[in-house]
Each structure stands twice: as C-alpha cells, then as structure tokens.
One Martini backbone bead per residue (centre of mass of N, CA, C, O) as a GRO file, in nm:
protein
  271
    1MET     BB    1   0.058   0.063  -0.020
    2GLN     BB    2   0.297   0.257   0.000
    3LYS     BB    3   0.381   0.233  -0.299
    4ILE     BB    4   0.122   0.344  -0.418
    5ILE     BB    5   0.132   0.622  -0.283
    6LEU     BB    6   0.410   0.707  -0.394
    7SER     BB    7   0.332   0.680  -0.692
    8PHE     BB    8   0.107   0.891  -0.684
    9ILE     BB    9   0.278   1.130  -0.593
   10THR     BB   10   0.473   1.121  -0.833
   11LEU     BB   11   0.262   1.161  -1.048
   12MET     BB   12   0.155   1.441  -0.951
   13THR     BB   13   0.442   1.593  -0.948
   14THR     BB   14   0.508   1.518  -1.269
   15ALA     BB   15   0.266   1.603  -1.451
   16SER     BB   16   0.337   1.907  -1.514
   17VAL     BB   17   0.589   1.840  -1.708
   18ALA     BB   18   0.564   1.597  -1.873
   19TYR     BB   19   0.734   1.706  -2.155
   20ALA     BB   20   1.089   1.765  -2.135
   21ASN     BB   21   1.255   1.709  -2.393
   22GLY     BB   22   1.102   1.449  -2.336
   23PRO     BB   23   1.053   1.178  -2.168
   24VAL     BB   24   0.901   1.102  -1.852
   25ASN     BB   25   0.829   0.981  -1.567
   26TRP     BB   26   0.492   0.989  -1.510
   27SER     BB   27   0.357   1.125  -1.738
   28LEU     BB   28   0.123   1.390  -1.832
   29GLY     BB   29  -0.007   1.491  -2.102
   30MET     BB   30   0.108   1.728  -2.284
   31GLN     BB   31   0.346   1.869  -2.426
   32GLU     BB   32   0.558   2.108  -2.431
   33SER     BB   33   0.559   2.405  -2.570
   34ALA     BB   34   0.730   2.530  -2.903
   35SER     BB   35   0.466   2.671  -3.031
   36PRO     BB   36   0.189   2.838  -3.136
   37VAL     BB   37   0.023   2.593  -3.214
   38HIS     BB   38   0.047   2.435  -2.943
   39GLU     BB   39  -0.068   2.660  -2.767
   40ARG     BB   40  -0.352   2.650  -2.900
   41MET     BB   41  -0.408   2.358  -2.831
   42HIS     BB   42  -0.399   2.393  -2.529
   43ALA     BB   43  -0.626   2.604  -2.512
   44PHE     BB   44  -0.848   2.433  -2.642
   45HIS     BB   45  -0.834   2.208  -2.427
   46ASN     BB   46  -0.826   2.370  -2.142
   47ASP     BB   47  -1.043   2.621  -2.201
   48LEU     BB   48  -1.279   2.438  -2.345
   49LEU     BB   49  -1.309   2.124  -2.334
   50LEU     BB   50  -1.278   2.061  -2.032
   51PRO     BB   51  -1.516   2.228  -1.918
   52ILE     BB   52  -1.735   2.090  -2.088
   53ILE     BB   53  -1.686   1.799  -1.998
   54ALA     BB   54  -1.715   1.849  -1.694
   55ALA     BB   55  -2.005   1.960  -1.699
   56ILE     BB   56  -2.141   1.715  -1.828
   57THR     BB   57  -2.053   1.505  -1.620
   58LEU     BB   58  -2.182   1.642  -1.369
   59PHE     BB   59  -2.471   1.655  -1.476
   60VAL     BB   60  -2.513   1.351  -1.519
   61LEU     BB   61  -2.447   1.268  -1.230
   62ALA     BB   62  -2.676   1.428  -1.097
   63LEU     BB   63  -2.908   1.285  -1.242
   64LEU     BB   64  -2.845   1.001  -1.138
   65ILE     BB   65  -2.876   1.064  -0.837
   66ILE     BB   66  -3.169   1.159  -0.852
   67VAL     BB   67  -3.287   0.899  -0.966
   68VAL     BB   68  -3.196   0.710  -0.739
   69LEU     BB   69  -3.335   0.874  -0.493
   70ARG     BB   70  -3.638   0.962  -0.619
   71PHE     BB   71  -3.695   0.690  -0.839
   72ASN     BB   72  -3.738   0.468  -0.666
   73ARG     BB   73  -3.949   0.236  -0.536
   74ARG     BB   74  -3.961   0.355  -0.246
   75ALA     BB   75  -3.987   0.675  -0.312
   76ASN     BB   76  -4.162   0.582  -0.598
   77PRO     BB   77  -4.434   0.381  -0.629
   78SER     BB   78  -4.574   0.604  -0.840
   79PRO     BB   79  -4.520   0.642  -1.144
   80SER     BB   80  -4.502   0.824  -1.407
   81LYS     BB   81  -4.687   0.863  -1.738
   82THR     BB   82  -4.500   1.038  -1.882
   83THR     BB   83  -4.392   1.087  -2.244
   84HIS     BB   84  -4.402   1.412  -2.278
   85ASN     BB   85  -4.167   1.710  -2.329
   86VAL     BB   86  -4.118   1.969  -2.517
   87PRO     BB   87  -3.911   2.158  -2.377
   88LEU     BB   88  -3.709   1.931  -2.310
   89GLU     BB   89  -3.659   1.829  -2.602
   90ILE     BB   90  -3.553   2.095  -2.708
   91ALA     BB   91  -3.318   2.132  -2.510
   92TRP     BB   92  -3.169   1.844  -2.569
   93THR     BB   93  -3.113   1.951  -2.869
   94VAL     BB   94  -2.998   2.247  -2.865
   95ILE     BB   95  -2.760   2.246  -2.666
   96PRO     BB   96  -2.567   2.046  -2.817
   97VAL     BB   97  -2.555   2.218  -3.075
   98VAL     BB   98  -2.424   2.466  -2.950
   99ILE     BB   99  -2.172   2.328  -2.846
  100LEU     BB  100  -2.072   2.228  -3.126
  101ILE     BB  101  -2.046   2.506  -3.256
  102VAL     BB  102  -1.834   2.621  -3.066
  103ILE     BB  103  -1.622   2.401  -3.121
  104SER     BB  104  -1.604   2.429  -3.433
  105ILE     BB  105  -1.506   2.717  -3.454
  106ARG     BB  106  -1.241   2.676  -3.295
  107SER     BB  107  -1.133   2.438  -3.471
  108PHE     BB  108  -1.121   2.588  -3.744
  109GLU     BB  109  -0.924   2.803  -3.656
  110LEU     BB  110  -0.696   2.604  -3.585
  111LEU     BB  111  -0.670   2.462  -3.859
  112TYR     BB  112  -0.597   2.715  -4.019
  113TYR     BB  113  -0.342   2.789  -3.856
  114THR     BB  114  -0.184   2.519  -3.909
  115ASP     BB  115  -0.187   2.572  -4.231
  116ARG     BB  116  -0.172   2.929  -4.252
  117GLY     BB  117   0.026   3.081  -4.055
  118ALA     BB  118   0.265   3.071  -4.286
  119ILE     BB  119   0.256   3.262  -4.559
  120THR     BB  120   0.572   3.381  -4.520
  121PRO     BB  121   0.829   3.209  -4.532
  122GLU     BB  122   1.183   3.200  -4.448
  123MET     BB  123   1.185   2.879  -4.477
  124THR     BB  124   1.282   2.539  -4.588
  125LEU     BB  125   1.171   2.199  -4.518
  126LYS     BB  126   1.251   1.876  -4.635
  127VAL     BB  127   1.053   1.574  -4.604
  128THR     BB  128   1.145   1.217  -4.612
  129GLY     BB  129   1.004   0.902  -4.621
  130TYR     BB  130   1.136   0.589  -4.511
  131GLN     BB  131   1.248   0.254  -4.506
  132TRP     BB  132   1.351   0.349  -4.174
  133TYR     BB  133   1.363   0.682  -4.240
  134TRP     BB  134   1.497   1.012  -4.275
  135GLY     BB  135   1.481   1.294  -4.498
  136TYR     BB  136   1.683   1.600  -4.546
  137ALA     BB  137   1.621   1.939  -4.674
  138TYR     BB  138   1.775   2.272  -4.778
  139PRO     BB  139   1.701   2.476  -5.025
  140ASP     BB  140   1.793   2.768  -4.926
  141GLN     BB  141   2.092   2.641  -4.827
  142GLU     BB  142   2.191   2.407  -5.017
  143ILE     BB  143   2.106   2.130  -4.871
  144ASP     BB  144   2.131   1.823  -4.909
  145GLU     BB  145   2.017   1.529  -4.869
  146PHE     BB  146   1.980   1.356  -4.557
  147SER     BB  147   2.017   1.103  -4.329
  148SER     BB  148   1.805   0.965  -4.048
  149TYR     BB  149   1.898   0.763  -3.782
  150MET     BB  150   1.874   0.558  -3.538
  151VAL     BB  151   2.014   0.500  -3.241
  152ALA     BB  152   2.151   0.248  -3.113
  153ASP     BB  153   2.166   0.108  -2.813
  154LYS     BB  154   2.486   0.057  -2.814
  155ASP     BB  155   2.530   0.387  -2.900
  156ILE     BB  156   2.442   0.522  -2.657
  157ASP     BB  157   2.495   0.862  -2.518
  158ALA     BB  158   2.423   0.983  -2.215
  159ALA     BB  159   2.628   1.222  -2.185
  160GLN     BB  160   2.485   1.359  -2.457
  161GLY     BB  161   2.159   1.301  -2.418
  162GLN     BB  162   2.071   1.043  -2.522
  163LYS     BB  163   1.783   0.855  -2.651
  164ARG     BB  164   1.596   0.596  -2.656
  165LEU     BB  165   1.428   0.586  -2.969
  166LEU     BB  166   1.507   0.916  -3.042
  167SER     BB  167   1.783   0.927  -3.140
  168THR     BB  168   2.007   1.062  -3.389
  169ASP     BB  169   2.266   1.100  -3.605
  170ASN     BB  170   2.104   1.316  -3.789
  171VAL     BB  171   2.004   1.616  -3.722
  172VAL     BB  172   1.779   1.870  -3.690
  173VAL     BB  173   1.830   2.212  -3.786
  174LEU     BB  174   1.682   2.503  -3.624
  175PRO     BB  175   1.551   2.810  -3.599
  176VAL     BB  176   1.448   3.052  -3.411
  177ASP     BB  177   1.214   3.279  -3.481
  178THR     BB  178   1.096   3.110  -3.745
  179ASP     BB  179   0.935   3.072  -4.044
  180ILE     BB  180   0.862   2.728  -4.124
  181GLU     BB  181   0.851   2.533  -4.397
  182ILE     BB  182   0.699   2.203  -4.440
  183ILE     BB  183   0.787   1.945  -4.659
  184ILE     BB  184   0.594   1.641  -4.718
  185THR     BB  185   0.709   1.305  -4.792
  186ALA     BB  186   0.741   0.994  -4.989
  187ALA     BB  187   0.910   0.691  -5.132
  188ASP     BB  188   0.698   0.436  -5.057
  189VAL     BB  189   0.521   0.481  -4.797
  190LEU     BB  190   0.336   0.553  -4.542
  191HIS     BB  191   0.373   0.835  -4.337
  192SER     BB  192   0.441   1.036  -4.022
  193PHE     BB  193   0.497   1.367  -3.922
  194ALA     BB  194   0.576   1.390  -3.569
  195MET     BB  195   0.560   1.697  -3.347
  196PRO     BB  196   0.433   1.772  -3.053
  197PRO     BB  197   0.576   2.049  -2.965
  198PHE     BB  198   0.462   2.177  -3.259
  199GLY     BB  199   0.186   2.057  -3.372
  200ILE     BB  200   0.274   1.803  -3.560
  201LYS     BB  201   0.074   1.598  -3.809
  202THR     BB  202   0.191   1.465  -4.114
  203ASP     BB  203   0.153   1.316  -4.398
  204ALA     BB  204   0.347   1.079  -4.594
  205VAL     BB  205   0.313   1.081  -4.948
  206PRO     BB  206   0.346   0.930  -5.229
  207GLY     BB  207   0.354   1.182  -5.476
  208ARG     BB  208   0.322   1.397  -5.233
  209LEU     BB  209   0.278   1.737  -5.107
  210ASN     BB  210   0.297   1.834  -4.784
  211GLN     BB  211   0.197   2.090  -4.540
  212SER     BB  212   0.378   2.284  -4.296
  213TRP     BB  213   0.452   2.452  -3.973
  214VAL     BB  214   0.702   2.657  -3.786
  215ARG     BB  215   0.767   2.831  -3.459
  216ILE     BB  216   1.025   2.843  -3.263
  217THR     BB  217   1.054   2.970  -2.922
  218LYS     BB  218   1.291   2.765  -2.819
  219PRO     BB  219   1.561   2.630  -2.731
  220GLY     BB  220   1.641   2.282  -2.821
  221THR     BB  221   1.532   1.945  -2.776
  222TYR     BB  222   1.333   1.753  -3.009
  223TYR     BB  223   1.067   1.502  -3.034
  224GLY     BB  224   0.977   1.236  -3.265
  225GLN     BB  225   0.752   1.034  -3.478
  226CYS     BB  226   0.624   0.795  -3.645
  227SER     BB  227   0.242   0.781  -3.708
  228GLU     BB  228   0.262   0.545  -3.935
  229LEU     BB  229   0.207   0.240  -4.035
  230CYS     BB  230   0.518   0.112  -4.222
  231GLY     BB  231   0.621  -0.142  -4.067
  232LYS     BB  232   0.871  -0.306  -3.893
  233GLY     BB  233   1.026  -0.001  -3.860
  234HIS     BB  234   0.831   0.211  -3.729
  235ALA     BB  235   0.966   0.234  -3.425
  236TYR     BB  236   1.264   0.333  -3.587
  237MET     BB  237   1.174   0.663  -3.675
  238PRO     BB  238   1.285   0.921  -3.555
  239ILE     BB  239   1.282   1.268  -3.429
  240GLU     BB  240   1.544   1.526  -3.432
  241VAL     BB  241   1.553   1.856  -3.286
  242HIS     BB  242   1.760   2.149  -3.317
  243ALA     BB  243   1.729   2.449  -3.148
  244VAL     BB  244   1.862   2.761  -3.261
  245PRO     BB  245   2.003   3.028  -3.312
  246LYS     BB  246   2.036   3.205  -3.596
  247GLU     BB  247   2.349   3.235  -3.603
  248VAL     BB  248   2.406   2.933  -3.565
  249PHE     BB  249   2.256   2.831  -3.812
  250GLN     BB  250   2.422   2.981  -4.027
  251GLN     BB  251   2.687   2.836  -3.959
  252TRP     BB  252   2.589   2.550  -3.997
  253ALA     BB  253   2.492   2.575  -4.294
  254ALA     BB  254   2.767   2.649  -4.416
  255LEU     BB  255   2.891   2.371  -4.340
  256ALA     BB  256   2.669   2.164  -4.444
  257LYS     BB  257   2.701   2.223  -4.750
  258THR     BB  258   2.999   2.056  -4.740
  259ASP     BB  259   3.003   1.944  -4.414
  260LEU     BB  260   2.819   1.767  -4.201
  261GLU     BB  261   3.010   1.662  -3.981
  262LYS     BB  262   3.137   1.940  -3.912
  263SER     BB  263   2.871   2.078  -3.825
  264TYR     BB  264   2.828   1.896  -3.571
  265GLU     BB  265   3.087   1.976  -3.427
  266PHE     BB  266   3.010   2.273  -3.399
  267LEU     BB  267   2.746   2.229  -3.232
  268LYS     BB  268   2.890   2.129  -2.966
  269THR     BB  269   3.040   2.436  -2.934
  270ALA     BB  270   2.806   2.601  -2.935
  271PRO     BB  271   2.622   2.850  -2.757
   0.00000   0.00000   0.00000
C-alpha cells in the first residue's frame, strides 16, 4: 500500500512537467509547447474542451444521483405516466447543438491556423519518409538531402543526452523565432511526420507534397516519431530537432552545405 501511495504522489508531482524535451517517468498530459500552434492546441484543450467535458460529466452525474434517490421503487412507488415534454425535448436537442457549434468554430480556427499560419515562410525544410528513416533537405540553404537514422541501443551516449528510441545520428537543425515551411512527402509507403512539441502531425504520402509549418519559440532538443504504421521498422524512425539561435543556424548551414559531419562537430561547441 505504501508503494502505491508513493507512486501516486510521484505521478501527481511529475504530471505538471509532462514532456520536457523528451519523455519523463510518470508523465501525463500533452508535451510542453515549443510553437504558437501547440500553444493554441493547449488553449483549445484546456480552456474550452476540458470545462465543457467536465460540466457535462458533472451534470449527467447529478441527474443519475437524482434518479437513483428520488425515483427508486421505495421513494416513488407510483411512477409518473408522462411520455412527452416538449420544452425538455427541445432543450436537450438545442443545447448539444449549440455546444457543438461553439466547439466547431474554435476547432476550424485552429485548423486554419495550423495550415496557413505561416503565409510567407522565411525558410523551407523538406522531409522525406523512407523505410525506415527520414531524409531532410534545406533548399534555401542549398543543403542536399541527408539521411537520419535512429541511434542503436548499443551506441547510445547518455553523457551526450541521447535517448533510447528517440535520438538520431544526423539531427535536424532549425533556427528559433523563424517561420519555417515544412514540405513532407514519402518515397515508398505512407509515413507520418509527427512532432508533438510543435503541434505537427502530417502524413507523408508517396507522390504528394503535404505542407505544415512551425515557429520554434525557444532553443532546445525536441523529439517526434513516425505516427503511421509503415512496416516492421515503424517504431524505429524517430525525429530529433535541435533548435538553435539564428546566428548559430547560419554558421551551421554554411558548414553543412559542404561538410555535414563538420557542421555537427561545430554544433557541439556552439554557444
């Protein structure tokens, strides 16, 4: 019993941090936001949906308690024969419709923002899904596509902050405070480029270019994974993004254009 109580306390005290640049033990809820899109998703969930769901749940619970206490056989031996109540039937039809309209308006606004938030992007990242790794290219910086594979368990370097099933050999480097258009496609089967901290989850479809965008609000390391069942290696194609200041990104891009390995060595010593 003591272990259960301690586990519960740990769960409650760590729930607020959820995902801080990667998963943590006993985490709950959505990952910490690192983009305006994900911040709006948080607000939509916490400020609108949760209060509505909680109110409906409490209302239904109250009705059930009233029914159990007031209309059981002992308390109400002669039940009413009423079969219709026009005002009540209108109310229980109109009120749910109004609730759904309110939710739909907010959700359409959010969907439009996730799709068209960056009308004039400052740079482009092209993402290609393969079985079972990702390819990245920077057209504006003239960086040719490079492959990004998951770091094997035996090669994980915990001292460097690498995480099992999430760290990659060639990471994606992006600048903060920059509107970035992300073009997503696939070369073989369906994949899905999912970055929870950025509020991105876009299918990678062979022969088709899908679009998303991000504006990273703070430097750090962020993780995502393929979220479309794409074969036996589906669980082993993570996404690792290093968000850095603009000036650091420009220096990295200048090196990556000619020598990708050297650019990553620079990244280790960059401020």
